[in-house]
N, CA, C and O atoms as a CHARMM CRD file, in Angstrom:
* protein
*
  360
    1    1 MET  N      0.80800  -1.23900  -0.01500 PROA 1      0.00000
    2    1 MET  CA     0.21700   0.09500  -0.08900 PROA 1      0.00000
    3    1 MET  C      0.94400   1.24500  -0.17800 PROA 1      0.00000
    4    1 MET  O      1.83700   1.39000   0.65700 PROA 1      0.00000
    5    2 LEU  N      0.79600   1.98300  -0.88500 PROA 2      0.00000
    6    2 LEU  CA     1.50300   3.55300  -0.90900 PROA 2      0.00000
    7    2 LEU  C      0.72800   4.31200   0.06800 PROA 2      0.00000
    8    2 LEU  O     -0.48000   4.23200   0.29300 PROA 2      0.00000
    9    3 ILE  N      1.67700   5.12200   0.65900 PROA 3      0.00000
   10    3 ILE  CA     1.02500   6.20200   1.65900 PROA 3      0.00000
   11    3 ILE  C      1.27000   7.47100   1.03000 PROA 3      0.00000
   12    3 ILE  O      2.45800   7.77300   0.92200 PROA 3      0.00000
   13    4 GLU  N      0.48700   8.21500   0.62800 PROA 4      0.00000
   14    4 GLU  CA     0.60100   9.62800  -0.45600 PROA 4      0.00000
   15    4 GLU  C      1.99500  10.65700   0.19200 PROA 4      0.00000
   16    4 GLU  O      2.82100  11.23500  -0.51500 PROA 4      0.00000
   17    5 GLU  N      1.94700  10.66500   1.61000 PROA 5      0.00000
   18    5 GLU  CA     3.12200  11.53700   2.02900 PROA 5      0.00000
   19    5 GLU  C      4.30000  11.07500   1.03600 PROA 5      0.00000
   20    5 GLU  O      4.82800  11.86200   0.25100 PROA 5      0.00000
   21    6 ASN  N      4.59500   9.96700   1.12700 PROA 6      0.00000
   22    6 ASN  CA     5.89900   9.46600   0.58700 PROA 6      0.00000
   23    6 ASN  C      5.92900   9.52900  -1.46700 PROA 6      0.00000
   24    6 ASN  O      6.83400   9.28000  -2.26300 PROA 6      0.00000
   25    7 LEU  N      4.83600   9.87000  -1.61600 PROA 7      0.00000
   26    7 LEU  CA     5.08700  10.37000  -3.31000 PROA 7      0.00000
   27    7 LEU  C      5.27500  11.41400  -3.43800 PROA 7      0.00000
   28    7 LEU  O      4.99300  12.30700  -2.63800 PROA 7      0.00000
   29    8 HSD  N      5.86300  11.52900  -4.61400 PROA 8      0.00000
   30    8 HSD  CA     6.26900  13.21300  -4.93600 PROA 8      0.00000
   31    8 HSD  C      6.33300  13.12300  -6.68800 PROA 8      0.00000
   32    8 HSD  O      7.14200  12.39300  -7.26100 PROA 8      0.00000
   33    9 PHE  N      5.47100  13.87700  -7.31500 PROA 9      0.00000
   34    9 PHE  CA     5.12400  13.91600  -8.82100 PROA 9      0.00000
   35    9 PHE  C      6.08400  14.97400  -9.35000 PROA 9      0.00000
   36    9 PHE  O      6.36900  15.90800  -8.60000 PROA 9      0.00000
   37   10 THR  N      6.51000  14.92600 -10.34100 PROA 10     0.00000
   38   10 THR  CA     7.01100  15.90000 -11.33900 PROA 10     0.00000
   39   10 THR  C      6.62500  15.72000 -12.86300 PROA 10     0.00000
   40   10 THR  O      6.52100  14.63900 -13.44100 PROA 10     0.00000
   41   11 ASN  N      6.43200  16.97200 -13.40500 PROA 11     0.00000
   42   11 ASN  CA     5.40800  16.93600 -14.88700 PROA 11     0.00000
   43   11 ASN  C      7.23800  17.09600 -15.80900 PROA 11     0.00000
   44   11 ASN  O      8.22800  17.71700 -15.42300 PROA 11     0.00000
   45   12 ILE  N      7.01100  16.12700 -17.26300 PROA 12     0.00000
   46   12 ILE  CA     7.87300  16.08000 -17.68700 PROA 12     0.00000
   47   12 ILE  C      7.47200  16.68000 -19.23400 PROA 12     0.00000
   48   12 ILE  O      6.62600  16.15000 -19.95500 PROA 12     0.00000
   49   13 ASN  N      8.34700  18.03600 -19.63300 PROA 13     0.00000
   50   13 ASN  CA     7.76400  18.57000 -20.89600 PROA 13     0.00000
   51   13 ASN  C      8.17400  17.41400 -21.87000 PROA 13     0.00000
   52   13 ASN  O      9.25200  16.83400 -22.00100 PROA 13     0.00000
   53   14 MET  N      6.91400  17.25600 -22.54500 PROA 14     0.00000
   54   14 MET  CA     7.31200  16.68800 -23.94700 PROA 14     0.00000
   55   14 MET  C      6.44300  17.44200 -24.90800 PROA 14     0.00000
   56   14 MET  O      5.60000  16.81900 -25.55200 PROA 14     0.00000
   57   15 ASP  N      6.60900  18.96400 -25.07800 PROA 15     0.00000
   58   15 ASP  CA     5.66600  19.73600 -26.25200 PROA 15     0.00000
   59   15 ASP  C      6.75200  19.50200 -27.30800 PROA 15     0.00000
   60   15 ASP  O      6.23300  19.51500 -28.42400 PROA 15     0.00000
   61   16 LYS  N      8.26100  19.26300 -27.36100 PROA 16     0.00000
   62   16 LYS  CA     8.87300  18.93500 -28.74300 PROA 16     0.00000
   63   16 LYS  C      8.45500  17.63100 -29.30400 PROA 16     0.00000
   64   16 LYS  O      8.82500  17.36800 -30.44800 PROA 16     0.00000
   65   17 TYR  N      7.90100  16.97700 -28.80400 PROA 17     0.00000
   66   17 TYR  CA     7.51700  15.52500 -29.37800 PROA 17     0.00000
   67   17 TYR  C      5.99600  15.65400 -29.92400 PROA 17     0.00000
   68   17 TYR  O      5.59000  14.73800 -30.63900 PROA 17     0.00000
   69   18 SER  N      5.23400  16.60500 -29.66400 PROA 18     0.00000
   70   18 SER  CA     3.97900  16.74400 -30.08600 PROA 18     0.00000
   71   18 SER  C      3.66000  17.28000 -31.63300 PROA 18     0.00000
   72   18 SER  O      4.37700  18.21200 -31.99600 PROA 18     0.00000
   73   19 GLU  N      2.80000  16.86500 -32.45900 PROA 19     0.00000
   74   19 GLU  CA     2.64600  17.54300 -33.38100 PROA 19     0.00000
   75   19 GLU  C      0.71900  16.87800 -33.77900 PROA 19     0.00000
   76   19 GLU  O      0.27200  15.77200 -34.08600 PROA 19     0.00000
   77   20 GLU  N      0.32100  17.73800 -33.63700 PROA 20     0.00000
   78   20 GLU  CA    -1.17500  17.66800 -34.25000 PROA 20     0.00000
   79   20 GLU  C     -1.60200  16.50400 -35.15200 PROA 20     0.00000
   80   20 GLU  O     -1.17700  16.42300 -36.30500 PROA 20     0.00000
   81   21 MET  N     -2.40300  15.64700 -34.65300 PROA 21     0.00000
   82   21 MET  CA    -2.91900  14.75200 -35.60400 PROA 21     0.00000
   83   21 MET  C     -2.00600  13.37600 -35.84700 PROA 21     0.00000
   84   21 MET  O     -2.44800  12.27500 -36.17600 PROA 21     0.00000
   85   22 ASP  N     -0.75200  13.69600 -35.62100 PROA 22     0.00000
   86   22 ASP  CA     0.15900  12.55600 -35.78000 PROA 22     0.00000
   87   22 ASP  C      0.58000  11.95100 -34.19500 PROA 22     0.00000
   88   22 ASP  O      0.69400  10.73700 -34.02500 PROA 22     0.00000
   89   23 ILE  N      0.81000  13.00700 -32.98400 PROA 23     0.00000
   90   23 ILE  CA     1.21200  12.40900 -32.18600 PROA 23     0.00000
   91   23 ILE  C      0.92500  13.35900 -30.89300 PROA 23     0.00000
   92   23 ILE  O      1.43600  14.47700 -30.96300 PROA 23     0.00000
   93   24 GLU  N      0.23400  13.08300 -29.81900 PROA 24     0.00000
   94   24 GLU  CA     0.26900  13.93700 -28.41600 PROA 24     0.00000
   95   24 GLU  C      0.72000  13.10200 -27.59700 PROA 24     0.00000
   96   24 GLU  O      0.46200  11.90300 -27.70100 PROA 24     0.00000
   97   25 ILE  N      1.57700  13.67200 -26.51100 PROA 25     0.00000
   98   25 ILE  CA     2.25600  12.91900 -25.64100 PROA 25     0.00000
   99   25 ILE  C      2.44700  13.59000 -24.59100 PROA 25     0.00000
  100   25 ILE  O      2.79300  14.76000 -24.75200 PROA 25     0.00000
  101   26 CYS  N      2.32100  13.18300 -23.50100 PROA 26     0.00000
  102   26 CYS  CA     2.70800  13.51100 -21.86500 PROA 26     0.00000
  103   26 CYS  C      2.84800  12.88800 -21.10500 PROA 26     0.00000
  104   26 CYS  O      2.15700  11.87000 -21.06800 PROA 26     0.00000
  105   27 ALA  N      3.85000  13.15200 -20.03500 PROA 27     0.00000
  106   27 ALA  CA     4.32500  12.43200 -19.38700 PROA 27     0.00000
  107   27 ALA  C      4.37200  12.75300 -17.78100 PROA 27     0.00000
  108   27 ALA  O      4.39400  13.98400 -17.75400 PROA 27     0.00000
  109   28 LYS  N      4.39300  12.39500 -16.75000 PROA 28     0.00000
  110   28 LYS  CA     4.97800  12.63900 -15.35500 PROA 28     0.00000
  111   28 LYS  C      5.44100  11.14700 -14.73500 PROA 28     0.00000
  112   28 LYS  O      5.02700   9.99200 -14.82700 PROA 28     0.00000
  113   29 ARG  N      6.61600  11.88800 -14.00000 PROA 29     0.00000
  114   29 ARG  CA     7.68000  11.22900 -13.51200 PROA 29     0.00000
  115   29 ARG  C      6.91000  11.17300 -11.87400 PROA 29     0.00000
  116   29 ARG  O      6.55200  12.20900 -11.31500 PROA 29     0.00000
  117   30 ILE  N      6.73200   9.73600 -11.22200 PROA 30     0.00000
  118   30 ILE  CA     6.76300   9.50900  -9.79300 PROA 30     0.00000
  119   30 ILE  C      7.53000   8.87400  -9.24400 PROA 30     0.00000
  120   30 ILE  O      7.81000   7.71600  -9.55400 PROA 30     0.00000
  121   31 HSD  N      8.05300   9.55000  -8.26000 PROA 31     0.00000
  122   31 HSD  CA     8.96100   9.22100  -7.34200 PROA 31     0.00000
  123   31 HSD  C      8.29600   8.30400  -6.19800 PROA 31     0.00000
  124   31 HSD  O      7.47000   9.00300  -5.61100 PROA 31     0.00000
  125   32 THR  N      8.33600   7.12500  -5.70900 PROA 32     0.00000
  126   32 THR  CA     8.03600   6.56600  -4.88300 PROA 32     0.00000
  127   32 THR  C      9.20900   5.61800  -4.46600 PROA 32     0.00000
  128   32 THR  O      9.76900   4.84500  -5.24400 PROA 32     0.00000
  129   33 PRO  N      9.47500   5.75700  -3.30000 PROA 33     0.00000
  130   33 PRO  CA    11.00500   5.14200  -2.67900 PROA 33     0.00000
  131   33 PRO  C     10.13000   3.73300  -2.51800 PROA 33     0.00000
  132   33 PRO  O      8.97600   3.54000  -2.13600 PROA 33     0.00000
  133   34 PRO  N     11.16800   2.84500  -2.96800 PROA 34     0.00000
  134   34 PRO  CA    12.42000   2.60400  -3.68600 PROA 34     0.00000
  135   34 PRO  C     12.48800   2.50800  -5.03700 PROA 34     0.00000
  136   34 PRO  O     13.27900   1.70200  -5.52700 PROA 34     0.00000
  137   35 CYS  N     11.58400   3.39800  -5.94900 PROA 35     0.00000
  138   35 CYS  CA    11.55400   3.59300  -7.13900 PROA 35     0.00000
  139   35 CYS  C     11.06300   4.82800  -8.10600 PROA 35     0.00000
  140   35 CYS  O     10.51400   5.74100  -7.49000 PROA 35     0.00000
  141   36 THR  N     11.16300   4.97500  -9.37100 PROA 36     0.00000
  142   36 THR  CA    10.77200   6.15400 -10.23900 PROA 36     0.00000
  143   36 THR  C      9.95400   5.29300 -10.91000 PROA 36     0.00000
  144   36 THR  O     10.15500   4.12600 -11.24600 PROA 36     0.00000
  145   37 ILE  N      8.84300   6.12500 -11.09400 PROA 37     0.00000
  146   37 ILE  CA     7.98000   5.32200 -12.30800 PROA 37     0.00000
  147   37 ILE  C      7.60600   6.70600 -13.12800 PROA 37     0.00000
  148   37 ILE  O      7.45800   7.78800 -12.56000 PROA 37     0.00000
  149   38 VAL  N      7.45500   6.47200 -14.79100 PROA 38     0.00000
  150   38 VAL  CA     7.36400   7.36800 -15.19000 PROA 38     0.00000
  151   38 VAL  C      5.84000   7.08600 -16.26500 PROA 38     0.00000
  152   38 VAL  O      6.02300   6.66100 -17.40600 PROA 38     0.00000
  153   39 VAL  N      4.70400   7.30700 -15.87100 PROA 39     0.00000
  154   39 VAL  CA     3.56500   7.48400 -16.66900 PROA 39     0.00000
  155   39 VAL  C      3.50900   8.08700 -18.24200 PROA 39     0.00000
  156   39 VAL  O      3.73100   9.29500 -18.15800 PROA 39     0.00000
  157   40 VAL  N      3.35300   7.80100 -19.26200 PROA 40     0.00000
  158   40 VAL  CA     3.49400   8.34500 -20.45600 PROA 40     0.00000
  159   40 VAL  C      1.92200   7.88000 -21.11000 PROA 40     0.00000
  160   40 VAL  O      1.48200   6.75100 -21.32100 PROA 40     0.00000
  161   41 ALA  N      1.35500   9.09500 -21.30700 PROA 41     0.00000
  162   41 ALA  CA    -0.18000   9.42500 -22.19500 PROA 41     0.00000
  163   41 ALA  C      0.26400   9.79500 -23.67500 PROA 41     0.00000
  164   41 ALA  O      0.86200  10.82300 -23.99100 PROA 41     0.00000
  165   42 VAL  N     -0.20200   8.60500 -24.66500 PROA 42     0.00000
  166   42 VAL  CA    -0.21400   9.04400 -25.86600 PROA 42     0.00000
  167   42 VAL  C     -1.13700   9.03300 -26.80900 PROA 42     0.00000
  168   42 VAL  O     -1.76600   7.97500 -26.79200 PROA 42     0.00000
  169   43 TYR  N     -1.52600   9.88200 -27.74400 PROA 43     0.00000
  170   43 TYR  CA    -2.76400   9.91800 -28.73300 PROA 43     0.00000
  171   43 TYR  C     -2.13100   9.90700 -29.65800 PROA 43     0.00000
  172   43 TYR  O     -0.93100  10.17600 -29.61600 PROA 43     0.00000
  173   44 ARG  N     -2.78100   9.58300 -30.78600 PROA 44     0.00000
  174   44 ARG  CA    -2.53500   9.66200 -32.36300 PROA 44     0.00000
  175   44 ARG  C     -4.03700   9.38000 -33.18600 PROA 44     0.00000
  176   44 ARG  O     -4.77900   8.40300 -33.07900 PROA 44     0.00000
  177   45 SER  N     -4.15300  10.29700 -33.82500 PROA 45     0.00000
  178   45 SER  CA    -5.52500  10.71200 -34.44500 PROA 45     0.00000
  179   45 SER  C     -5.56200   9.67200 -35.73200 PROA 45     0.00000
  180   45 SER  O     -4.68700   9.64900 -36.59800 PROA 45     0.00000
  181   46 PRO  N     -6.91400   8.68200 -35.69900 PROA 46     0.00000
  182   46 PRO  CA    -6.52200   7.82200 -36.79700 PROA 46     0.00000
  183   46 PRO  C     -6.17500   8.25500 -38.37400 PROA 46     0.00000
  184   46 PRO  O     -5.92600   7.44400 -39.26600 PROA 46     0.00000
  185   47 THR  N     -6.21100   9.60300 -38.51300 PROA 47     0.00000
  186   47 THR  CA    -5.72200   9.73600 -39.85100 PROA 47     0.00000
  187   47 THR  C     -4.21900  10.02000 -39.64800 PROA 47     0.00000
  188   47 THR  O     -3.66100   9.99100 -40.74500 PROA 47     0.00000
  189   48 GLY  N     -3.61800  10.20600 -38.94100 PROA 48     0.00000
  190   48 GLY  CA    -2.04200  10.65700 -38.54000 PROA 48     0.00000
  191   48 GLY  C     -1.28400   9.83000 -39.01600 PROA 48     0.00000
  192   48 GLY  O     -1.87800   8.77100 -39.22000 PROA 48     0.00000
  193   49 ASP  N      0.27500   9.79700 -39.43100 PROA 49     0.00000
  194   49 ASP  CA     1.12200   9.02000 -39.83600 PROA 49     0.00000
  195   49 ASP  C      1.70200   8.26000 -38.77400 PROA 49     0.00000
  196   49 ASP  O      2.28800   8.57000 -37.73700 PROA 49     0.00000
  197   50 VAL  N      1.27800   6.83100 -39.48700 PROA 50     0.00000
  198   50 VAL  CA     1.66900   6.05000 -38.42500 PROA 50     0.00000
  199   50 VAL  C      3.19700   5.97800 -38.14700 PROA 50     0.00000
  200   50 VAL  O      3.64600   6.27700 -37.04100 PROA 50     0.00000
  201   51 THR  N      3.93100   5.60100 -39.11100 PROA 51     0.00000
  202   51 THR  CA     5.56200   5.88100 -39.23000 PROA 51     0.00000
  203   51 THR  C      5.94900   7.16100 -38.15300 PROA 51     0.00000
  204   51 THR  O      6.64300   7.03800 -37.14400 PROA 51     0.00000
  205   52 TYR  N      5.41500   8.20900 -38.56400 PROA 52     0.00000
  206   52 TYR  CA     5.92100   9.37700 -37.68600 PROA 52     0.00000
  207   52 TYR  C      5.97000   9.18200 -36.35200 PROA 52     0.00000
  208   52 TYR  O      6.88900   9.44200 -35.57500 PROA 52     0.00000
  209   53 PHE  N      4.28400   8.41900 -36.02400 PROA 53     0.00000
  210   53 PHE  CA     4.06500   8.45400 -34.57400 PROA 53     0.00000
  211   53 PHE  C      5.12400   7.31200 -33.84100 PROA 53     0.00000
  212   53 PHE  O      5.65000   7.51200 -32.74600 PROA 53     0.00000
  213   54 LEU  N      5.26700   6.44200 -34.42400 PROA 54     0.00000
  214   54 LEU  CA     6.41700   5.11800 -34.23000 PROA 54     0.00000
  215   54 LEU  C      7.54900   5.69200 -33.66200 PROA 54     0.00000
  216   54 LEU  O      7.90100   5.71800 -32.48300 PROA 54     0.00000
  217   55 ASN  N      8.22600   6.28500 -34.96000 PROA 55     0.00000
  218   55 ASN  CA     9.64200   6.96100 -34.60000 PROA 55     0.00000
  219   55 ASN  C      9.56600   8.42100 -33.56200 PROA 55     0.00000
  220   55 ASN  O     10.64800   8.85300 -33.16500 PROA 55     0.00000
  221   56 THR  N      8.51400   9.02100 -33.21800 PROA 56     0.00000
  222   56 THR  CA     8.76100   9.79600 -32.59900 PROA 56     0.00000
  223   56 THR  C      8.61500   9.22800 -30.83600 PROA 56     0.00000
  224   56 THR  O      9.39100   9.38900 -29.89300 PROA 56     0.00000
  225   57 LEU  N      7.21400   8.48800 -30.92300 PROA 57     0.00000
  226   57 LEU  CA     7.11900   7.69600 -29.92900 PROA 57     0.00000
  227   57 LEU  C      8.37700   7.09200 -28.96800 PROA 57     0.00000
  228   57 LEU  O      8.54900   7.16500 -27.75100 PROA 57     0.00000
  229   58 GLU  N      9.07400   6.54800 -29.90000 PROA 58     0.00000
  230   58 GLU  CA    10.72800   5.71100 -29.43500 PROA 58     0.00000
  231   58 GLU  C     11.25200   6.74500 -28.96900 PROA 58     0.00000
  232   58 GLU  O     11.50800   6.75900 -27.76500 PROA 58     0.00000
  233   59 THR  N     11.58700   8.01200 -29.87200 PROA 59     0.00000
  234   59 THR  CA    12.60800   9.07600 -29.43700 PROA 59     0.00000
  235   59 THR  C     12.34000   9.17200 -28.32300 PROA 59     0.00000
  236   59 THR  O     13.26900   8.89400 -27.56400 PROA 59     0.00000
  237   60 ALA  N     10.74500   9.67400 -27.53900 PROA 60     0.00000
  238   60 ALA  CA    10.56500   9.94800 -26.63400 PROA 60     0.00000
  239   60 ALA  C     10.91400   9.47700 -25.18900 PROA 60     0.00000
  240   60 ALA  O     11.45800  10.03700 -24.23700 PROA 60     0.00000
  241   61 ILE  N     10.22400   7.83400 -25.45500 PROA 61     0.00000
  242   61 ILE  CA    10.55700   6.96200 -24.86900 PROA 61     0.00000
  243   61 ILE  C     12.22900   6.64300 -24.35900 PROA 61     0.00000
  244   61 ILE  O     12.49700   6.21900 -23.23500 PROA 61     0.00000
  245   62 ASP  N     13.29100   6.94800 -25.45100 PROA 62     0.00000
  246   62 ASP  CA    14.46800   6.82500 -24.88100 PROA 62     0.00000
  247   62 ASP  C     14.96800   8.42900 -24.13500 PROA 62     0.00000
  248   62 ASP  O     15.92700   8.45200 -23.36300 PROA 62     0.00000
  249   63 GLN  N     14.53500   9.14100 -24.32800 PROA 63     0.00000
  250   63 GLN  CA    14.84600  10.27200 -23.38000 PROA 63     0.00000
  251   63 GLN  C     14.49800  10.00100 -22.08600 PROA 63     0.00000
  252   63 GLN  O     15.29000  10.22300 -21.17000 PROA 63     0.00000
  253   64 LEU  N     13.30200   9.50500 -21.88400 PROA 64     0.00000
  254   64 LEU  CA    12.77100   9.16800 -20.54400 PROA 64     0.00000
  255   64 LEU  C     13.32500   8.02300 -19.73300 PROA 64     0.00000
  256   64 LEU  O     13.13700   7.97100 -18.51700 PROA 64     0.00000
  257   65 TYR  N     14.16900   6.88600 -20.54900 PROA 65     0.00000
  258   65 TYR  CA    14.50000   5.83200 -19.72100 PROA 65     0.00000
  259   65 TYR  C     15.84800   6.19800 -19.11600 PROA 65     0.00000
  260   65 TYR  O     16.68400   7.04000 -19.44300 PROA 65     0.00000
  261   66 TYR  N     15.78700   5.09600 -17.90100 PROA 66     0.00000
  262   66 TYR  CA    16.80700   5.31200 -17.41300 PROA 66     0.00000
  263   66 TYR  C     17.17300   4.22900 -16.54900 PROA 66     0.00000
  264   66 TYR  O     16.39900   4.37000 -15.60300 PROA 66     0.00000
  265   67 ASN  N     18.05900   3.00200 -16.25600 PROA 67     0.00000
  266   67 ASN  CA    18.12800   2.11000 -15.94300 PROA 67     0.00000
  267   67 ASN  C     17.31600   1.77700 -14.64600 PROA 67     0.00000
  268   67 ASN  O     16.92700   0.66200 -14.30000 PROA 67     0.00000
  269   68 THR  N     17.11000   3.16400 -13.89500 PROA 68     0.00000
  270   68 THR  CA    16.48400   2.88700 -12.44500 PROA 68     0.00000
  271   68 THR  C     14.97800   3.45800 -12.60300 PROA 68     0.00000
  272   68 THR  O     14.27600   3.87700 -11.68200 PROA 68     0.00000
  273   69 THR  N     14.66200   3.38800 -13.87700 PROA 69     0.00000
  274   69 THR  CA    13.10500   4.17900 -14.16600 PROA 69     0.00000
  275   69 THR  C     12.28500   2.69100 -14.62900 PROA 69     0.00000
  276   69 THR  O     12.84800   1.77100 -15.22200 PROA 69     0.00000
  277   70 ASN  N     11.43300   2.69500 -14.38400 PROA 70     0.00000
  278   70 ASN  CA     9.79100   1.71300 -14.89400 PROA 70     0.00000
  279   70 ASN  C      8.85700   2.96100 -15.53600 PROA 70     0.00000
  280   70 ASN  O      8.41700   4.02500 -15.09900 PROA 70     0.00000
  281   71 ILE  N      8.81000   2.37800 -16.56900 PROA 71     0.00000
  282   71 ILE  CA     8.03300   3.24900 -17.69000 PROA 71     0.00000
  283   71 ILE  C      6.41900   2.74300 -18.23900 PROA 71     0.00000
  284   71 ILE  O      6.34500   1.86900 -19.10300 PROA 71     0.00000
  285   72 ILE  N      5.39300   3.25700 -17.76400 PROA 72     0.00000
  286   72 ILE  CA     3.77400   3.01500 -18.13100 PROA 72     0.00000
  287   72 ILE  C      3.67500   3.96100 -19.23200 PROA 72     0.00000
  288   72 ILE  O      3.89500   5.17100 -19.16200 PROA 72     0.00000
  289   73 ILE  N      3.27200   3.20000 -20.40000 PROA 73     0.00000
  290   73 ILE  CA     2.40100   3.51700 -21.74300 PROA 73     0.00000
  291   73 ILE  C      1.19300   3.58500 -21.82600 PROA 73     0.00000
  292   73 ILE  O      0.65100   2.57900 -21.36900 PROA 73     0.00000
  293   74 CYS  N      0.60100   4.23900 -22.16300 PROA 74     0.00000
  294   74 CYS  CA    -0.91900   4.14400 -22.03900 PROA 74     0.00000
  295   74 CYS  C     -1.63000   5.28100 -22.87900 PROA 74     0.00000
  296   74 CYS  O     -1.24400   6.44500 -22.97900 PROA 74     0.00000
  297   75 GLY  N     -2.72700   4.72200 -23.45100 PROA 75     0.00000
  298   75 GLY  CA    -3.64600   5.66900 -24.31100 PROA 75     0.00000
  299   75 GLY  C     -3.77600   5.11800 -25.68500 PROA 75     0.00000
  300   75 GLY  O     -3.36700   4.00000 -25.99700 PROA 75     0.00000
  301   76 ASP  N     -4.34000   5.92100 -26.46400 PROA 76     0.00000
  302   76 ASP  CA    -5.12500   5.72000 -27.62000 PROA 76     0.00000
  303   76 ASP  C     -4.18400   5.31400 -29.16900 PROA 76     0.00000
  304   76 ASP  O     -4.25400   6.39000 -29.76300 PROA 76     0.00000
  305   77 PHE  N     -3.72600   4.77000 -29.68700 PROA 77     0.00000
  306   77 PHE  CA    -2.72200   4.43300 -30.47100 PROA 77     0.00000
  307   77 PHE  C     -3.26800   4.90000 -32.19800 PROA 77     0.00000
  308   77 PHE  O     -2.62900   5.51300 -33.05300 PROA 77     0.00000
  309   78 ASN  N     -4.77300   4.29500 -32.26600 PROA 78     0.00000
  310   78 ASN  CA    -5.07500   3.95700 -33.19300 PROA 78     0.00000
  311   78 ASN  C     -5.17500   3.44400 -34.37300 PROA 78     0.00000
  312   78 ASN  O     -5.85700   3.84600 -35.31500 PROA 78     0.00000
  313   79 ILE  N     -4.28900   2.29500 -34.29500 PROA 79     0.00000
  314   79 ILE  CA    -3.69900   1.30400 -35.40800 PROA 79     0.00000
  315   79 ILE  C     -4.40400  -0.02600 -35.10100 PROA 79     0.00000
  316   79 ILE  O     -4.53000  -0.59300 -34.01600 PROA 79     0.00000
  317   80 ASN  N     -4.85300  -0.40200 -36.37800 PROA 80     0.00000
  318   80 ASN  CA    -5.89200  -1.48800 -36.26900 PROA 80     0.00000
  319   80 ASN  C     -4.94600  -2.65600 -37.57200 PROA 80     0.00000
  320   80 ASN  O     -5.14300  -2.90600 -38.76100 PROA 80     0.00000
  321   81 TYR  N     -3.92500  -3.10200 -36.56800 PROA 81     0.00000
  322   81 TYR  CA    -3.24200  -4.15300 -37.21400 PROA 81     0.00000
  323   81 TYR  C     -3.96300  -5.66000 -37.98400 PROA 81     0.00000
  324   81 TYR  O     -3.49500  -6.56400 -38.67500 PROA 81     0.00000
  325   82 LEU  N     -5.30200  -5.34300 -37.44400 PROA 82     0.00000
  326   82 LEU  CA    -6.12400  -6.45200 -37.94900 PROA 82     0.00000
  327   82 LEU  C     -6.18900  -6.43300 -39.28900 PROA 82     0.00000
  328   82 LEU  O     -6.11200  -7.45500 -39.97000 PROA 82     0.00000
  329   83 SER  N     -6.34000  -5.21700 -39.77500 PROA 83     0.00000
  330   83 SER  CA    -6.81700  -4.62700 -41.26100 PROA 83     0.00000
  331   83 SER  C     -5.53900  -4.49200 -42.28500 PROA 83     0.00000
  332   83 SER  O     -4.77800  -3.53800 -42.11900 PROA 83     0.00000
  333   84 ASP  N     -5.31000  -5.36200 -43.26200 PROA 84     0.00000
  334   84 ASP  CA    -4.21000  -4.74600 -44.24200 PROA 84     0.00000
  335   84 ASP  C     -4.54200  -3.58200 -44.73600 PROA 84     0.00000
  336   84 ASP  O     -5.59400  -3.31900 -45.31700 PROA 84     0.00000
  337   85 ASN  N     -3.65300  -2.86600 -44.51500 PROA 85     0.00000
  338   85 ASN  CA    -3.83800  -1.51500 -44.69200 PROA 85     0.00000
  339   85 ASN  C     -2.39900  -0.76000 -44.83100 PROA 85     0.00000
  340   85 ASN  O     -1.64700  -0.85400 -43.86100 PROA 85     0.00000
  341   86 LYS  N     -1.86500   0.14800 -46.22100 PROA 86     0.00000
  342   86 LYS  CA    -0.33500   0.46500 -46.07800 PROA 86     0.00000
  343   86 LYS  C      0.12300   1.55900 -44.94900 PROA 86     0.00000
  344   86 LYS  O      1.25400   1.98600 -44.71800 PROA 86     0.00000
  345   87 LYS  N     -0.98500   1.83600 -44.39300 PROA 87     0.00000
  346   87 LYS  CA    -0.77200   2.96200 -43.23600 PROA 87     0.00000
  347   87 LYS  C     -0.39100   2.60800 -42.13200 PROA 87     0.00000
  348   87 LYS  O     -0.11200   3.32800 -41.17400 PROA 87     0.00000
  349   88 ASN  N     -0.35500   1.33000 -42.22000 PROA 88     0.00000
  350   88 ASN  CA    -0.21800   0.20800 -40.97100 PROA 88     0.00000
  351   88 ASN  C      1.39500   0.13200 -40.78300 PROA 88     0.00000
  352   88 ASN  O      2.01500   0.13800 -39.72000 PROA 88     0.00000
  353   89 ARG  N      1.92800   0.05600 -42.17100 PROA 89     0.00000
  354   89 ARG  CA     3.16800  -0.70100 -41.88000 PROA 89     0.00000
  355   89 ARG  C      4.14500   0.53500 -41.49300 PROA 89     0.00000
  356   89 ARG  O      3.76700   1.70300 -41.57100 PROA 89     0.00000
  357   90 SER  N      5.35400   0.17800 -41.09700 PROA 90     0.00000
  358   90 SER  CA     6.56200   0.87300 -40.64200 PROA 90     0.00000
  359   90 SER  C      7.69600   0.03300 -40.86500 PROA 90     0.00000
  360   90 SER  O      8.82200   0.42000 -40.55400 PROA 90     0.00000
């Protein structure tokens, strides 16, 4: 059980990775002794560029990753790999 007094939150500026329609991303670092967790929320419009989205997401995650950091990625990617569509290939 986490006690709220032990939590410390830090906003992470992800503005340089956000491009309307292709990727919107925000993140918050949560310091909970003995670990650090980064929660990343991501949105991609159904009409956005899949390749750009995946490349930008990878770059953003690379910036956030440290050996002592756990990362949780959540959001709406709007990629349907069940349909054979050239937009889904990267």
